[in-house]
C-alpha positions in Angstrom: 113.5 40.3 196.2 109.9 41.2 195.3 110.1 44.6 193.6 107.3 46.9 192.3 108.3 49.2 189.5 106.3 52.4 188.9 106.6 53.8 185.4 107.6 50.3 184.2 106.5 50.8 180.6 108.8 53.8 180.0 112.2 53.1 178.4 114.1 53.1 181.7 111.3 51.2 183.5 111.5 48.4 181.0 115.2 48.1 181.4 114.9 47.9 185.2 112.3 45.3 184.9 114.3 43.2 182.5 117.5 43.4 184.6 115.7 42.5 187.8 114.0 39.5 186.2 117.4 38.4 184.7 118.9 38.4 188.1 116.2 36.3 189.6 114.0 38.9 191.3 110.2 38.9 191.1 108.8 42.1 189.7 105.4 43.8 189.5 105.4 46.2 186.7 103.0 49.1 187.2 101.7 50.8 184.1 98.5 52.6 183.0 98.5 50.4 179.8 99.2 46.8 180.9 98.0 45.4 177.6 100.9 47.2 175.9 103.7 46.0 178.2 106.1 44.1 176.0 107.9 41.8 178.6 106.8 38.3 179.6 108.3 36.2 182.4 107.1 33.7 184.9 108.3 35.9 187.7 106.6 39.1 186.3 103.2 40.5 187.2 101.8 43.4 185.3 99.5 45.7 187.2 97.2 48.2 185.5 97.3 51.2 187.8 97.7 55.0 187.9 100.3 56.4 190.3 97.9 59.3 190.9 95.3 57.0 192.3 96.1 56.3 196.0 93.9 53.2 196.2 95.5 51.6 193.2 99.0 52.4 194.5 98.1 50.9 197.9 96.9 47.7 196.3 100.0 47.1 194.1 102.5 48.0 196.8 101.2 45.4 199.3 103.3 42.2 199.6 106.6 43.6 198.1 110.1 44.1 199.5 110.9 47.4 197.8 109.8 50.0 195.3 111.5 51.6 192.3 109.9 54.7 190.9 110.8 55.8 187.4 107.7 57.9 186.9 108.2 60.8 184.5 106.8 62.9 181.7 108.4 64.5 178.6 109.3 68.2 178.6 106.2 70.3 178.9 105.1 73.8 179.7 102.0 72.5 181.4 101.7 71.9 185.2 103.2 68.6 186.3 102.0 66.6 189.4 103.0 63.0 188.6 106.3 63.2 190.6 104.9 64.7 193.8 101.5 63.1 193.9 103.0 59.7 192.9 105.5 60.1 195.7 102.8 60.9 198.2 100.8 57.8 197.3 103.8 55.5 197.2 105.1 56.7 200.5 101.7 56.3 202.1 101.3 52.8 200.7 104.8 51.8 201.9 104.1 53.0 205.4 100.8 51.3 205.5 102.3 47.9 204.4 105.6 48.1 206.2 107.9 48.4 203.2 111.3 50.2 203.8 113.3 50.4 200.6 112.4 53.1 198.1 114.5 54.1 195.1 113.3 56.9 192.8 114.5 58.9 189.8 114.5 62.7 189.5 117.1 64.7 187.6 120.2 66.8 188.0 118.0 69.6 186.7 116.3 69.7 190.1 119.5 71.3 191.5 121.2 72.5 188.4 124.6 73.7 189.7 127.1 72.4 187.2 130.6 71.1 187.9 133.1 74.0 187.4 135.0 72.1 184.8 131.8 71.6 182.6 132.1 72.9 179.1 131.2 76.5 178.5 128.7 75.8 175.7 126.7 73.5 177.9 126.8 75.8 180.9 125.8 78.9 179.0 123.6 77.6 176.1 122.4 74.0 176.2 121.8 73.7 180.0 119.8 76.9 180.4 117.6 76.0 177.4 116.8 72.5 178.7 116.1 73.9 182.2 113.8 76.5 180.8 111.9 74.0 178.7 111.5 71.5 181.5 110.7 74.0 184.3 107.3 72.4 185.4 108.9 69.0 185.3 111.9 70.0 187.4 109.7 71.9 189.9 107.5 68.9 190.5 110.5 66.6 190.7 111.9 68.9 193.4 108.6 68.6 195.3 109.0 64.8 195.0 112.4 64.9 196.5 111.1 67.0 199.5 108.3 64.4 200.1 110.7 61.5 200.0 113.4 63.1 202.1 110.9 64.0 204.8 110.1 60.3 205.4 111.9 57.8 207.6 112.0 55.2 204.8 115.3 53.8 203.5 115.2 55.9 200.4 117.7 56.7 197.7 117.1 59.5 195.1 118.9 59.0 191.8 119.6 62.0 189.6 120.6 61.3 186.0 121.8 63.8 183.5 120.6 64.0 179.9 119.3 60.6 179.1 120.1 58.6 176.0 119.8 55.0 174.8 122.7 52.6 174.8 123.0 48.8 174.4 125.3 48.0 177.3 126.1 49.1 180.9 129.3 51.1 181.1 131.8 52.0 183.8 129.6 54.9 184.9 130.5 57.3 187.8 128.4 58.0 190.9 128.7 61.0 193.2 126.8 61.6 196.5 125.2 65.1 196.7 126.3 67.8 197.1 129.3 66.6 195.1 128.9 67.2 191.3 130.5 65.3 188.5 131.5 66.7 185.1 129.5 65.2 182.3 126.2 65.9 180.6 124.8 62.4 179.8 123.5 59.3 181.5 122.6 56.2 179.5 119.3 54.5 180.4 121.2 51.2 180.6 123.5 52.7 183.3 120.6 54.3 185.1 118.7 51.0 185.2 121.7 49.3 186.6 122.1 51.9 189.3 118.4 51.6 190.2 118.6 47.9 190.6 121.9 47.9 192.5 120.4 50.5 194.9 117.0 48.7 195.3 118.7 45.4 196.2 121.4 46.9 198.4 122.0 49.6 201.0 125.1 51.5 199.8 123.4 54.9 199.5 120.5 54.8 202.0 119.0 58.3 202.6 121.3 59.9 200.0 120.8 61.7 196.7 123.2 60.4 194.1 124.2 61.5 190.6 125.1 59.1 187.9 127.1 60.1 184.8 128.0 58.0 181.8 131.5 58.7 180.5 131.8 56.3 177.6 130.0 56.3 174.2 128.1 59.5 174.9 126.2 61.2 172.1 126.4 64.8 170.9 124.5 67.7 172.4 122.4 68.0 169.2 121.4 64.4 169.1 120.1 64.3 172.7 118.5 67.8 172.4 116.6 66.8 169.3 115.5 63.4 170.5 114.8 63.9 174.2 113.7 67.6 174.3 112.1 68.1 170.9 111.2 64.5 170.1 112.7 64.6 166.7 114.1 61.4 165.2 112.5 59.2 167.8 
């Protein structure tokens, strides 16, 4: 396939790009800083574009078979628009150029009902703190989901839990909403694998899916310090 990856220079975007190239797909990696993109491959194109610019998005989407969006921002108290405006531009470009397959990332924080068997400390302490810190992010990700779900595209929305780095793909678990899985973490390697499997297949078309890593997961403190407070990065 010919895939275009938005947010390609983020940690998950780079993994998706690498996995897609390794499996023989052609990839256009979209980033605002193309000169800093670290991957080279004969089947890779790097496009300097901003997802908030409709004309740029339209130009890079043309000629592809599918779109993977891993657009995102760190935790912030400032208003966030990258999810919703990026989705509007991507959807418009896909409709204009006749693309059907869209896979995008939001978060389980968009709909934060926890599985009943989840640990008390996470339900009552860690989870509420993270949701409060990331409120603008989750609100805009929710708007993104609404935009995508209102289309007639062949979309899949992937909702990871707390992200962490890992070196290998594990035997992760997937649930189709509204089912919820116990578990607080998703490795970026597992998330990248899910995104590529979905983009090149049709198992969960027009569904929201949750992906949970069950092996080699870190501690609450490690993820909280690194991903939320950016300490030890």
